[in-house]
FIVO-833670 format. One line per field, with one value per residue (C-alpha): x, y, z; residue number from 1. Coordinates in Angstrom, 1 decimal. Layout:
REM residues N
x	[X;...]
y	[Y;...]
z	[Z;...]
nulum	[NUM;...]
REM end
This chain:
REM residues 722
x	[-124.4;-121.7;-120.5;-116.9;-113.7;-110.5;-107.5;-104.0;-105.4;-108.0;-111.8;-112.8;-116.3;-118.0;-119.3;-123.1;-124.0;-122.0;-122.7;-119.6;-118.8;-115.7;-114.0;-114.8;-113.4;-110.7;-111.6;-113.1;-113.8;-111.9;-114.0;-112.8;-110.0;-110.9;-114.6;-117.1;-120.6;-123.2;-125.7;-128.5;-126.5;-125.2;-123.6;-121.1;-122.0;-120.0;-120.5;-117.1;-115.2;-111.9;-109.9;-110.4;-108.2;-107.1;-106.9;-104.8;-101.9;-102.6;-102.5;-104.8;-105.7;-108.0;-111.7;-114.5;-118.2;-120.3;-117.4;-115.6;-112.9;-110.1;-111.2;-111.5;-108.0;-106.5;-107.9;-107.0;-103.4;-102.6;-105.0;-105.8;-105.6;-108.1;-110.4;-110.2;-110.9;-113.9;-115.4;-114.8;-116.6;-119.6;-119.8;-119.9;-122.7;-124.8;-124.6;-125.7;-129.5;-129.1;-126.7;-129.2;-132.1;-130.1;-128.6;-132.0;-133.2;-130.1;-130.4;-134.0;-133.0;-129.9;-131.5;-135.1;-134.6;-133.2;-135.3;-134.3;-131.7;-130.7;-129.5;-125.9;-124.8;-122.0;-120.6;-118.4;-120.0;-120.2;-120.1;-120.5;-121.8;-125.4;-128.0;-127.3;-129.2;-131.0;-129.1;-130.9;-129.0;-129.5;-130.9;-127.7;-125.3;-124.0;-123.8;-120.2;-119.2;-120.7;-119.5;-116.6;-118.5;-119.5;-122.6;-125.4;-125.9;-123.3;-124.0;-123.0;-119.9;-119.0;-119.3;-117.2;-114.4;-114.6;-114.3;-111.3;-109.4;-110.3;-109.4;-106.6;-107.7;-105.7;-107.4;-107.3;-109.8;-112.5;-111.2;-111.5;-114.0;-115.3;-115.9;-117.8;-119.9;-120.7;-121.9;-123.9;-125.6;-126.4;-127.8;-129.6;-127.5;-128.4;-124.9;-121.5;-118.2;-115.5;-112.3;-109.0;-108.2;-111.6;-111.4;-108.1;-109.6;-112.6;-110.4;-108.3;-111.4;-113.0;-109.8;-109.7;-113.3;-112.8;-109.7;-111.6;-114.6;-112.2;-110.3;-113.6;-114.4;-110.9;-111.0;-114.4;-114.0;-110.4;-108.7;-106.2;-105.3;-102.8;-101.3;-100.5;-98.2;-98.9;-96.0;-97.1;-94.4;-94.3;-92.4;-88.6;-87.8;-84.2;-84.5;-84.9;-82.7;-85.3;-89.0;-91.2;-92.7;-95.6;-96.7;-100.3;-100.8;-103.9;-105.4;-107.2;-109.4;-112.5;-115.2;-117.0;-119.6;-116.8;-117.1;-113.8;-112.9;-110.0;-109.4;-106.8;-104.7;-102.8;-100.5;-96.9;-94.4;-91.2;-88.2;-85.1;-82.0;-80.6;-83.9;-83.8;-84.8;-85.8;-85.4;-87.8;-90.3;-90.2;-90.9;-93.9;-95.4;-95.0;-96.6;-99.6;-100.1;-99.8;-102.3;-104.8;-104.2;-103.3;-100.9;-98.1;-98.8;-102.1;-100.4;-100.4;-98.2;-97.4;-98.1;-95.6;-93.3;-89.7;-88.3;-86.1;-88.9;-91.1;-88.3;-87.7;-91.4;-91.4;-88.3;-89.7;-93.0;-91.3;-93.8;-93.5;-93.4;-95.3;-94.3;-97.0;-97.0;-97.9;-94.9;-92.7;-94.1;-93.9;-90.2;-89.3;-91.0;-90.1;-87.0;-88.9;-91.6;-89.7;-86.7;-83.7;-81.2;-78.3;-80.1;-78.4;-75.2;-72.4;-70.3;-73.1;-71.5;-68.0;-68.5;-68.3;-65.5;-66.0;-69.7;-70.7;-72.1;-75.5;-75.9;-75.2;-77.5;-80.3;-79.8;-79.9;-83.1;-84.7;-83.9;-85.3;-88.6;-88.9;-88.3;-91.2;-93.5;-92.7;-93.6;-96.9;-97.6;-96.8;-99.2;-102.0;-101.4;-101.4;-104.6;-106.3;-105.2;-106.5;-110.3;-110.7;-108.6;-110.7;-113.9;-112.3;-111.3;-114.8;-116.3;-113.8;-114.3;-116.5;-118.2;-119.4;-120.4;-120.3;-117.8;-117.5;-116.7;-113.2;-111.2;-107.5;-105.9;-103.7;-101.4;-97.9;-97.9;-96.0;-97.0;-97.2;-101.0;-101.4;-99.2;-101.2;-104.5;-103.1;-102.0;-105.3;-107.1;-104.7;-105.3;-109.1;-108.7;-105.9;-108.2;-109.4;-105.9;-104.6;-107.5;-106.9;-103.3;-104.0;-106.7;-104.4;-104.5;-104.9;-102.9;-105.5;-105.5;-101.7;-101.7;-104.3;-102.0;-98.8;-97.9;-99.2;-96.5;-97.7;-97.4;-95.0;-95.2;-92.6;-94.8;-97.9;-95.8;-94.5;-98.0;-99.4;-96.5;-96.7;-100.4;-99.7;-96.9;-98.7;-102.2;-102.3;-100.9;-103.3;-106.3;-105.3;-104.8;-108.3;-109.7;-108.0;-110.1;-112.4;-111.7;-112.7;-110.0;-107.2;-107.0;-103.7;-105.1;-106.3;-103.1;-101.0;-103.1;-102.7;-98.9;-98.7;-100.8;-98.9;-95.5;-96.7;-97.9;-94.7;-92.5;-93.9;-91.2;-91.6;-94.7;-94.0;-93.2;-96.7;-96.7;-93.3;-94.4;-97.7;-95.8;-93.3;-96.0;-98.5;-96.3;-92.9;-91.4;-88.7;-89.4;-86.5;-84.4;-87.1;-88.6;-85.3;-85.7;-89.2;-88.2;-85.7;-88.6;-90.5;-87.5;-87.0;-90.5;-90.3;-87.0;-88.4;-91.4;-89.1;-86.7;-89.6;-92.1;-90.5;-89.6;-92.9;-94.9;-93.1;-93.7;-97.4;-98.8;-101.1;-102.8;-104.3;-106.4;-108.4;-110.1;-112.7;-112.5;-109.0;-109.3;-109.2;-105.4;-105.2;-102.6;-100.5;-98.1;-98.6;-95.5;-96.7;-100.3;-99.6;-97.2;-99.9;-102.5;-100.1;-99.3;-103.0;-103.5;-100.5;-101.5;-105.1;-103.8;-101.4;-104.2;-106.3;-103.4;-102.9;-106.6;-106.9;-106.2;-103.5;-104.7;-104.3;-101.4;-103.5;-104.7;-101.1;-99.9;-102.7;-101.9;-99.9;-96.3;-96.7;-99.9;-99.6;-100.7;-104.3;-103.4;-101.3;-104.1;-106.6;-104.3;-103.6;-107.4;-107.8;-105.1;-107.0;-110.3;-108.6;-106.9;-110.3;-111.9;-109.2;-109.4;-113.2;-112.9;-110.4;-112.3;-115.5;-114.0;-112.3;-115.8;-117.4;-119.1;-120.9;-119.0;-118.2;-118.3;-118.0;-115.6;-116.8;-120.4;-119.3;-117.4;-120.3;-122.6;-120.2;-118.5;-120.4;-119.5;-115.8;-115.4;-111.6;-110.8;-113.2;-111.3;-108.0;-109.9;-111.1;-107.6;-106.1;-109.1;-108.9;-105.3;-104.7;-102.2;-101.9;-102.8;-105.9;-105.3;-108.5;-106.9;-103.5;-101.0;-98.9;-96.7;-98.3;-97.6;-99.1;-100.2;-97.7;-100.4;-101.4;-97.8;-97.2;-100.5;-99.5;-96.0;-97.5;-99.3;-96.5;-96.2;-99.7;-100.1;-98.0;-97.7;-96.9;-100.0;-102.2;-101.0;-101.3;-105.0;-105.8;-104.1;-106.0;-109.3;-108.3;-107.5;-110.6;-113.2;-111.8;-113.7;-112.4;-114.4;-112.8;-109.4;-110.7;-111.5;-107.9]
y	[54.4;51.7;50.9;50.3;52.3;51.9;51.5;50.6;48.8;46.9;47.4;47.6;47.6;47.3;44.0;44.3;42.1;42.6;40.8;41.7;45.4;45.4;43.1;45.3;48.7;48.8;45.7;46.0;43.2;42.9;42.5;39.7;41.0;41.7;41.6;44.4;44.8;42.8;44.8;46.1;45.6;48.7;47.3;44.5;41.5;38.8;36.3;35.0;37.2;35.5;38.3;41.0;44.1;45.9;49.7;50.0;47.7;47.9;44.1;41.6;38.2;35.3;35.5;33.0;33.9;33.1;33.0;35.9;33.7;35.2;38.7;37.9;36.3;39.3;41.8;39.7;39.2;42.6;45.1;44.0;47.6;48.9;45.9;46.5;50.2;49.5;47.0;49.4;52.1;49.9;48.8;52.5;53.1;50.2;51.9;55.2;54.9;54.1;57.0;59.3;58.2;58.9;62.1;63.4;63.0;64.7;67.5;68.3;68.9;71.0;73.1;73.7;77.5;77.4;77.8;74.6;73.8;71.6;68.0;68.3;64.7;63.4;60.4;59.9;60.0;57.1;54.5;51.0;49.6;48.6;50.7;50.9;48.3;49.1;47.9;45.8;47.2;50.9;51.9;50.7;53.0;55.7;59.3;59.8;56.7;57.9;61.5;60.6;58.3;59.4;58.7;60.3;62.5;62.2;65.8;67.1;64.9;66.2;69.8;69.1;67.6;70.5;73.0;71.1;70.6;73.9;76.1;73.8;73.0;70.5;67.1;67.3;70.1;67.5;66.6;70.2;70.5;73.8;72.5;69.5;71.8;74.0;70.9;69.7;73.1;73.5;70.0;70.0;67.1;64.9;64.9;63.7;64.2;61.6;61.4;62.2;58.6;58.2;61.6;60.8;57.5;59.4;61.9;59.1;57.3;60.5;61.3;57.8;58.0;61.4;60.2;57.3;59.5;62.1;59.3;58.2;61.7;62.3;59.1;59.9;63.6;64.7;64.7;67.6;69.1;71.4;71.0;73.3;72.5;73.9;73.8;73.5;73.8;73.5;75.9;75.5;72.5;72.6;68.9;67.9;70.6;72.3;72.4;69.5;70.2;68.7;69.1;69.1;68.3;69.8;69.0;71.7;71.0;72.1;69.7;69.6;72.1;74.7;74.2;74.4;72.2;71.7;68.2;67.3;64.3;63.8;65.2;64.0;64.4;66.0;64.0;65.5;65.2;62.4;60.4;60.7;64.3;65.4;62.0;60.3;63.2;62.8;59.1;59.7;62.3;60.1;57.3;59.6;60.3;56.6;55.7;58.3;57.4;60.9;60.8;63.3;64.1;65.7;68.0;71.6;73.2;73.2;76.3;76.7;78.9;79.5;77.4;74.3;71.9;73.2;73.1;69.4;68.7;70.2;68.3;65.0;65.4;66.7;69.6;73.2;75.3;78.6;80.7;82.1;85.9;86.6;84.5;86.5;89.9;88.9;87.9;91.2;93.3;91.3;93.3;96.6;95.9;93.8;94.8;94.2;91.6;94.0;96.9;97.7;96.0;98.6;96.4;95.9;98.1;97.0;93.3;92.8;95.0;93.9;94.8;97.5;100.8;99.9;97.0;99.2;101.9;99.4;98.2;101.8;102.4;99.3;100.5;104.0;102.7;100.1;102.7;104.9;101.9;101.0;104.6;104.3;101.0;102.5;105.4;102.9;100.8;103.8;105.2;101.8;101.3;104.6;104.5;108.3;109.2;107.0;108.7;112.1;111.0;109.7;113.1;114.9;112.7;114.5;111.4;110.6;107.1;104.9;103.1;100.3;102.8;103.4;100.4;101.3;97.9;96.7;94.1;92.9;93.5;90.4;90.7;93.5;93.3;93.8;96.9;98.2;97.7;99.4;102.5;102.6;102.8;105.4;107.6;107.4;108.7;111.2;114.3;113.4;112.6;115.9;117.8;115.9;116.9;120.5;120.9;119.9;123.1;122.0;120.0;117.3;117.0;116.7;114.1;112.1;112.1;111.7;108.2;108.8;109.9;112.8;111.9;113.8;114.9;112.2;109.5;110.7;110.9;107.4;106.1;107.8;106.8;103.1;103.1;104.7;102.2;99.0;99.8;97.7;94.7;94.9;95.3;92.2;90.3;91.2;90.1;86.7;85.4;84.1;80.9;82.6;85.3;82.8;81.2;81.3;83.4;86.1;86.1;86.6;89.7;90.9;90.4;92.5;95.3;95.2;95.4;98.3;100.2;99.5;100.5;104.0;106.6;109.7;108.3;110.2;113.6;115.0;113.8;115.3;118.7;118.6;118.0;120.7;123.3;122.3;121.1;122.5;119.0;118.0;114.3;114.0;111.7;109.3;109.2;107.8;104.9;104.3;104.3;101.6;99.6;100.0;98.8;95.8;94.6;95.1;93.3;90.3;90.1;90.3;87.6;85.2;85.9;87.6;84.3;82.7;85.7;85.6;81.9;81.8;85.2;83.4;81.8;85.1;85.2;82.3;84.5;86.2;89.4;90.0;88.6;92.1;91.9;95.4;94.2;92.7;94.7;95.1;93.0;90.1;89.8;87.8;85.5;84.9;84.1;81.5;80.0;79.7;77.7;75.5;74.7;73.9;71.5;69.9;69.3;67.7;65.4;64.3;63.6;61.7;57.9;56.5;54.5;50.7;48.8;47.2;50.5;51.7;48.6;48.8;52.4;53.0;54.1;57.1;58.4;60.6;58.9;59.5;61.1;63.8;64.7;64.9;67.0;69.4;69.8;70.3;72.9;74.9;74.6;75.7;78.7;79.8;79.3;81.3;84.1;84.2;84.2;87.1;89.1;88.7;90.1;93.0;94.1;93.2;96.0;94.0;93.5;89.9;89.3;85.5;83.8;80.3;81.1;82.6;79.5;77.3;79.2;79.3;75.9;74.6;77.6;77.0;73.2;73.1;76.2;75.5;72.3;74.3;77.0;74.3;73.1;76.5;78.2;75.2;75.9;77.9;80.8;82.1;81.2;82.6;85.4;84.2;80.8;82.2;81.4;78.4;78.4;78.4;77.5;74.7;76.2;75.4;74.1;71.4;70.3;70.2;68.3;65.6;65.3;64.7;61.7;60.4;57.2;56.0;57.4;58.4;62.2;62.6;60.6;62.6;65.9;64.4;63.4;66.8;68.6;66.5;67.3;70.9;71.4;69.4;71.1;74.6;77.7;81.3;82.5;79.8;81.4;84.9;83.7;82.7]
z	[-0.3;0.2;3.7;2.5;2.9;0.8;3.1;1.8;-1.1;0.9;1.0;4.6;6.1;9.5;10.6;10.2;13.2;16.4;19.7;21.6;20.7;22.9;20.4;17.4;18.5;15.9;13.7;10.2;7.8;4.5;1.3;-1.0;-3.3;-6.9;-6.1;-6.6;-5.2;-7.3;-9.3;-7.1;-3.8;-2.0;1.1;1.8;3.9;5.6;2.8;1.5;3.9;4.9;6.6;9.2;9.6;12.8;12.4;15.6;14.7;10.9;10.4;8.7;10.2;9.2;9.9;9.5;9.0;12.1;14.5;16.2;17.9;15.8;16.6;20.3;20.3;18.5;21.0;24.1;23.0;21.4;22.9;26.4;27.8;25.3;26.0;29.7;29.4;27.2;29.7;32.5;30.6;29.9;33.5;34.5;32.0;33.4;36.8;35.4;35.8;39.5;39.9;38.1;40.4;43.6;42.2;41.3;44.9;46.2;43.6;44.4;48.1;47.2;44.5;45.8;45.4;41.9;38.8;37.1;34.5;31.6;31.9;30.8;31.5;29.3;27.4;24.3;20.9;18.5;21.3;19.9;23.3;23.9;25.7;29.5;31.5;34.7;37.8;40.3;43.3;42.3;45.7;47.4;45.4;47.5;46.0;47.0;45.1;41.8;41.7;39.5;37.1;33.7;31.7;29.7;26.6;23.8;22.7;26.1;26.1;22.7;23.9;26.9;24.8;22.4;25.3;26.8;23.5;21.7;24.7;25.8;29.3;31.2;31.3;35.1;35.0;35.4;38.8;40.1;42.9;41.8;38.3;39.7;41.8;38.8;36.9;39.8;40.2;36.5;36.2;39.5;40.7;37.7;36.0;36.9;35.1;34.3;36.2;34.5;33.4;31.9;30.2;28.7;27.3;26.0;24.2;22.7;21.4;20.1;18.2;16.7;15.7;14.1;12.2;10.7;9.6;8.2;6.3;4.7;3.7;2.2;0.1;-1.2;-2.0;-2.3;-5.7;-6.0;-2.7;-0.9;2.6;5.4;8.3;11.8;14.3;17.9;20.6;24.4;26.6;26.9;29.1;30.5;31.5;27.9;26.4;24.3;23.4;22.4;18.9;17.1;13.5;12.5;8.8;7.2;3.8;1.9;-1.2;-3.1;-4.2;-7.5;-6.2;-5.4;-1.7;0.2;3.1;5.5;6.8;9.4;8.3;11.6;14.2;14.4;17.2;15.8;17.0;18.4;16.1;18.2;17.7;13.9;13.5;10.0;8.4;10.9;10.5;6.8;7.0;9.3;6.9;3.8;5.7;6.5;2.8;1.9;4.6;3.5;-0.2;-1.3;-4.3;-4.2;-7.9;-6.8;-4.3;-5.5;-2.8;0.9;3.0;5.8;7.8;7.0;9.9;9.4;10.2;7.5;4.9;5.9;5.5;2.0;1.0;2.4;0.5;-2.6;-2.5;-3.8;-0.6;-0.3;2.7;5.0;4.5;8.1;9.3;7.0;8.1;11.8;11.4;9.6;12.3;15.4;16.4;15.8;18.3;20.8;22.8;20.5;21.8;21.8;23.5;26.8;25.9;25.9;23.6;21.0;18.4;19.0;19.4;15.6;14.4;10.8;10.8;8.4;9.4;7.9;10.3;13.3;12.1;11.7;15.2;16.4;14.4;15.9;19.4;18.7;17.3;20.0;22.6;21.4;21.1;24.7;25.8;24.0;25.6;29.0;28.3;27.4;30.5;32.8;31.3;31.5;35.1;36.4;36.6;37.4;34.4;32.2;33.4;32.7;29.2;28.6;29.5;27.3;24.3;21.7;20.5;24.0;25.1;28.2;30.3;27.7;25.0;26.4;25.5;25.4;25.0;27.7;26.1;25.9;22.2;21.2;17.5;15.0;14.6;18.4;18.1;15.2;17.1;20.2;18.2;16.4;19.8;21.1;18.0;18.6;22.1;21.2;21.4;24.9;26.1;24.8;26.5;29.7;30.0;28.9;31.6;34.5;36.6;40.2;42.6;42.7;38.9;38.8;41.6;39.7;36.6;38.5;37.2;33.7;31.2;29.1;25.4;23.3;19.6;18.8;20.3;18.3;15.1;15.4;16.1;13.0;10.8;11.8;11.1;7.7;6.8;7.9;7.0;3.8;5.5;8.5;6.2;4.2;7.4;8.6;5.3;5.4;8.3;5.6;3.7;0.5;1.1;1.8;-1.6;-3.5;-6.4;-3.9;-2.0;-5.1;-5.9;-2.3;-2.4;-5.6;-4.0;-0.7;-2.4;-4.5;-1.4;0.6;-2.4;-2.4;-1.6;0.6;2.2;5.4;3.8;4.4;8.0;8.7;7.3;9.3;12.6;11.9;11.2;13.9;16.8;16.0;16.0;13.6;12.7;10.2;12.4;13.6;10.1;8.8;11.3;10.2;6.6;7.5;9.0;5.7;3.7;6.1;5.4;1.6;1.5;3.3;0.9;-2.1;-0.8;-0.1;-2.9;-5.9;-7.6;-6.7;-8.0;-11.3;-11.6;-10.5;-11.5;-13.9;-10.9;-9.8;-13.0;-11.8;-9.3;-11.6;-9.5;-10.8;-14.3;-15.7;-15.0;-13.6;-11.1;-13.9;-16.0;-19.8;-20.5;-18.3;-19.5;-22.6;-20.6;-18.0;-20.6;-22.3;-18.9;-18.1;-21.3;-20.6;-17.0;-18.1;-20.8;-18.4;-15.9;-18.7;-19.6;-16.0;-15.6;-18.9;-18.5;-20.8;-23.8;-23.7;-25.2;-27.9;-29.3;-29.4;-31.3;-33.9;-35.0;-38.1;-37.6;-39.8;-38.2;-35.2;-31.9;-31.1;-27.8;-29.4;-31.8;-29.0;-26.9;-29.8;-30.3;-26.6;-26.6;-29.3;-27.4;-24.1;-25.8;-27.1;-23.7;-21.9;-24.4;-24.0;-20.2;-20.1;-22.7;-20.8;-17.7;-19.5;-20.5;-17.3;-15.3;-12.6;-9.4;-8.3;-4.6;-4.4;-6.7;-5.6;-6.6;-9.9;-10.9;-9.6;-12.0;-14.9;-14.8;-17.8;-19.9;-19.1;-18.7;-18.9;-17.0;-14.2;-13.3;-13.0;-11.0;-8.6;-8.0;-7.2;-5.5;-3.2;-2.5;0.7;0.3;3.9;7.5;9.1;11.6;13.4;14.1;15.1;12.4;11.6;14.7;18.1;21.7;23.8;27.2;29.9;32.3;29.8;29.4;33.2;33.7;31.2;32.7;36.2;34.8;32.6;34.6;33.7;30.2;27.2;27.5;23.8;22.8;25.0;23.4;19.9;20.6;22.0;19.1;16.5;18.2;18.5;14.8;13.9;16.1;16.6;15.4;15.0;18.0;20.2;19.4;20.2;23.7;24.4]
nulum	[1;2;3;4;5;6;7;8;9;10;11;12;13;14;15;16;17;18;19;20;21;22;23;24;25;26;27;28;29;30;31;32;33;34;35;36;37;38;39;40;41;42;43;44;45;46;47;48;49;50;51;52;53;54;55;56;57;58;59;60;61;62;63;64;65;66;67;68;69;70;71;72;73;74;75;76;77;78;79;80;81;82;83;84;85;86;87;88;89;90;91;92;93;94;95;96;97;98;99;100;101;102;103;104;105;106;107;108;109;110;111;112;113;114;115;116;117;118;119;120;121;122;123;124;125;126;127;128;129;130;131;132;133;134;135;136;137;138;139;140;141;142;143;144;145;146;147;148;149;150;151;152;153;154;155;156;157;158;159;160;161;162;163;164;165;166;167;168;169;170;171;172;173;174;175;176;177;178;179;180;181;182;183;184;185;186;187;188;189;190;191;192;193;194;195;196;197;198;199;200;201;202;203;204;205;206;207;208;209;210;211;212;213;214;215;216;217;218;219;220;221;222;223;224;225;226;227;228;229;230;231;232;233;234;235;236;237;238;239;240;241;242;243;244;245;246;247;248;249;250;251;252;253;254;255;256;257;258;259;260;261;262;263;264;265;266;267;268;269;270;271;272;273;274;275;276;277;278;279;280;281;282;283;284;285;286;287;288;289;290;291;292;293;294;295;296;297;298;299;300;301;302;303;304;305;306;307;308;309;310;311;312;313;314;315;316;317;318;319;320;321;322;323;324;325;326;327;328;329;330;331;332;333;334;335;336;337;338;339;340;341;342;343;344;345;346;347;348;349;350;351;352;353;354;355;356;357;358;359;360;361;362;363;364;365;366;367;368;369;370;371;372;373;374;375;376;377;378;379;380;381;382;383;384;385;386;387;388;389;390;391;392;393;394;395;396;397;398;399;400;401;402;403;404;405;406;407;408;409;410;411;412;413;414;415;416;417;418;419;420;421;422;423;424;425;426;427;428;429;430;431;432;433;434;435;436;437;438;439;440;441;442;443;444;445;446;447;448;449;450;451;452;453;454;455;456;457;458;459;460;461;462;463;464;465;466;467;468;469;470;471;472;473;474;475;476;477;478;479;480;481;482;483;484;485;486;487;488;489;490;491;492;493;494;495;496;497;498;499;500;501;502;503;504;505;506;507;508;509;510;511;512;513;514;515;516;517;518;519;520;521;522;523;524;525;526;527;528;529;530;531;532;533;534;535;536;537;538;539;540;541;542;543;544;545;546;547;548;549;550;551;552;553;554;555;556;557;558;559;560;561;562;563;564;565;566;567;568;569;570;571;572;573;574;575;576;577;578;579;580;581;582;583;584;585;586;587;588;589;590;591;592;593;594;595;596;597;598;599;600;601;602;603;604;605;606;607;608;609;610;611;612;613;614;615;616;617;618;619;620;621;622;623;624;625;626;627;628;629;630;631;632;633;634;635;636;637;638;639;640;641;642;643;644;645;646;647;648;649;650;651;652;653;654;655;656;657;658;659;660;661;662;663;664;665;666;667;668;669;670;671;672;673;674;675;676;677;678;679;680;681;682;683;684;685;686;687;688;689;690;691;692;693;694;695;696;697;698;699;700;701;702;703;704;705;706;707;708;709;710;711;712;713;714;715;716;717;718;719;720;721;722]
REM end
């Protein structure tokens, strides 16, 4: 395998023999332009190399084989800080064996009663420095001087970086005395942790290494791709007049073996309007695509929120924008689950005299629904707070169980899915809750339940109705934690099904009748408010997706599970089939290199160009292939569970269509609920910690490095712990 990397039209490779690694942190050699590797040779060497390239300042300079003077001069003049940091790091490593020997003796005395533990010493991965040398004055090193030094196993350092960045711990956590004592105890005194300055430097170097590795992977694997833009924001800062925002740009693609991958391209600080705003952001993003050599013609679409930043990103990249369904649903339900802005304002309905009655009635409906949800939250909090009541409920529950079985969620319910999960848990424990309040017959029982509001029929009705209305959306959201369920073809099918379910009329009629007969409660008024909630969601989905669904319905047929077209109307099936043929032929034309000028000149003027003939023949083959594909699935009886595996097994049978399927199955159609959506907050303690050290480091650069490592290393289970 070649040791080269294409970068901005240059072929870069690592110097094969390095004596002074501190000078080669960011320096790569440039292969001679216009040259290729000789036959039988797989790796570049320093022969005939005349230039070197700095990845830090993105400049080339002269280089002569056998001498590193130009590299040394470049680093000393332009990167003295990085050079000093590297030398300090290596000096620390050389002292590590002495520190280890002394720490082991101290650890044996301090942990004689413990059962032993693992060595969890730490260092950054991919270090170019030589192996640590044994210090001659090791016995004179005092333990208190070495407690803030760092050394050891790169795996342990990688795990520490992952913990800090994925769970968003402040970098100063490594200076906490309790954290240090924990490390000392677990390692029996063998390990030390870096100080904050060293930790910041390690994170910076780790992010740079990971960017370079990811760039190599992108340039070797990625052809057609899609993008998603995650917006990260700090808490409101009155000193700066707003929030700091950062944009993480992620690349999604599928390789030739139908294996999907998400690769972070970079994190960009979003400038304030006075600093250039959208124009500056657009230039930064276009520079990222140029640097990573990703042609905009191969970009299928951009997944984003509906905020102004995302719209500017799509405009700057000239990309088709596909809204994230969960951002749309969250926005449409926000005022139904949170306290409406105008609630409690006596002039709310008269402040806008020209406002229509429908606007005021919607505000009233939002207040009514929010009020009932607030009562249900108060009930759940009260039940969760009172241990005696929880034990009583546990005994009253028919299903039985133990203390862990009773998990009535105590949450602020800042999102609609949290409200849905809260209501689900309350409904599970509804029989026990009703029995508990029905059995209160003594003063002690009434005193125990004094601060617990007894649920009303209206509260239970709203809980059941919301679960009924939002069930389809919540089920789809749970499914989309998997990469195979976040593809654009699958999401188009889910949007069609969700709209169909939400469009159903009189959904609550049966529930209204049930509560009237069983509880004597007339739910007509509150049901009108809930129907307005239902219409609010469906109107948001229509406004954001109707045009896109009409334009891209054919894309859903590339998922073999839905190629039967049961979700497509009769009038649209033929149009989808024709669109599938057209898109496949267009992809073939894009991937086919243009014929040379000589062949064009030698053709007769009356004869049609060879390309047109070939494309027409291809169109006929594609039409037959698409027809065979759809016919096969119309007759299919076996259930398909994995669309990626199906295409992997059938790509030779459908050579043209499989290429189109790889493009769009590799396109992400929604954010993952396990990750947390496309708009998230940076913890306040991280921002404050960086601000406290702003005099010695660039706080924006520190956040950018942490965010890049976060989006690169995170896992769904990491987000569940937050």
